[in-house]
N, C-alpha and C positions, 0 to 999 in steps of 0.2 A: 431442539438442540442444535447448536452451531457446529459444523464440521471443522476440524482443525486443518491446518495447512501442513502437509507432510514435511516440508522444509523447516518449518518452525518446530515440529516434533523432534527432528534430528538435530536441532540447533544446540549450540554450546551455551550454557548459562554462565553468567558472570558471578563472581563472589559478591556479596552484598556491598562490601566497601568499594569495589570497582564500579558497581552499578550506581551507588550514591555519588561517587566522583564524576562519573559520566553525566549524571543528572545535573550537577552543578555546572559543568563545562557547557553542556547543551543549553542550559538556561542562560548562560552568559553570552554565547556566540551563536546560538541557534536562531531559527526564524521567529519573528514576533509579529503581532498585529495582523495586517492583511497578508503579509508574506506567509505567516503560519497558516492562515485560513486557506490560502491557495495551495500550500503544501498538503494540508489535510484533505482538501477536496480531491486533488490530483491522486493522492495515495489511495483514497477510498474508491474512486472511479477505476483506477488501475487494478486494484485487488479484485473488485467485482467483475470487471471485464475479463480478467484472466480466468476467474472461476467459471464464468459462463462459457468462455471459449473452450476450456479444457473439459468441462463436464456436460455441456449442452450446446455443442458447436452448431447444431442445426437450428437453434433458437437465437443465435447471436444477433442476427439482423433485426429480429422482432423485439428483442428484449434490451438492447443497448441503444439509447437515443443518440442522434447525430452529434449533439454537443459533447457527450461523453467520449465518443469515438475521436473527435477532434482533439480532446485533451490527451487521450491515450496515445494517439499517433505521434505526439511530441517525443515519445520515449522509445528507445530500442529495447523491446521486451522479448523475453524468451518465449518459445512456443509452448 
């Protein structure tokens, strides 16, 4: 079972019409192709890095590869 992220649990949900409108807008102006692939990889590495850092900080060095650290270091992340 995957653990949820507390910030997501407390998040505000959009009405369905607003979510569909955002979907159309993002599809028109959002990242595509390789740009989307890079965004997806960065967001997954960042999410996983923050999870390990917050819950298993003593294992961070052993469990996060150098290439992932280089990607994550590009962003100003909260602790």
